[in-house]
N, C-alpha and C positions, 0 to 999 in steps of 0.2 A: 504493501499499499503507498503510495506512495504522501510525504511532508506538504503539511495543505501550509497557506499561506499568508501573512497575514495585509490585508492593503491597507496603504500608509493612506494620509489622510489630509485631503489641501486646507490649511490650515486657516488661508484667510476667508478661506466656505465657509467653511465649520463656523468664523466667527459672527460672519454678515448675514447665516442663514439660521430659520430657525423649525422645526415642525410640532405642526401641535398635534393636538389627540387625534385629531380627528384623518392625520393625514396629510394633511394643508402645509409645500412651503411655503411660511412666512418669510419677510426681507424688513428694512426701517431702510427710511427714508434716509438720502442723501442733505448733506446744506446745514446740519447740529454743531458743526464743532466753535466757527468760527465765524466773525465779522456777520453778527445777526442783528449790532445795534439800532441798527437802521428798518426793520423784518419789525410787523406787527407781533402783535399778544397773538392775534386770532392766528395768524398761518406759522408760530411758531410753535402755537399749541396743535397742530396739521400735523407737526415734524412728528411725534409720540405716537402713534399710529404704524401699528404693525399690515402691510397689504402683500396682499398676496402676490406670485412668482407666476408672470407668463406659463401658461404651461409646456408652449418652444420650448424653455428657459431650467421648469424640473426635472430635465434627463441627467441633463449636461449636470446642473446642483447634485444629484443624489449621488454622478456620476465621482463626484471627487470630493465628496464627503460621506461616504458609503454608512457613515455607524453613526450620522445626524442622527437619524429616529429610535438610535435605545440613549442618546445623554442629549434629553431635549433642551430643557434650560438648567442642567444643572453636569455642564460634565466632568470629565473626574480627570482632577487634580495631577 
């Protein structure tokens, strides 16, 4: 019997995406870090929502981070 190999997780992908309880891949919006002084409160509040990833990109995200569904919001240290 051959040896089984572990797949390497693409760390940038693992940090940017989460999997919900229902299995949807979600992401946060960009533009939250700096240069927000002139941005209205309403616009800044909209940055907090998680958006579902487009169906065409889900396959790529799952390939880059194969264990994402196992560690939803609490990745191992």
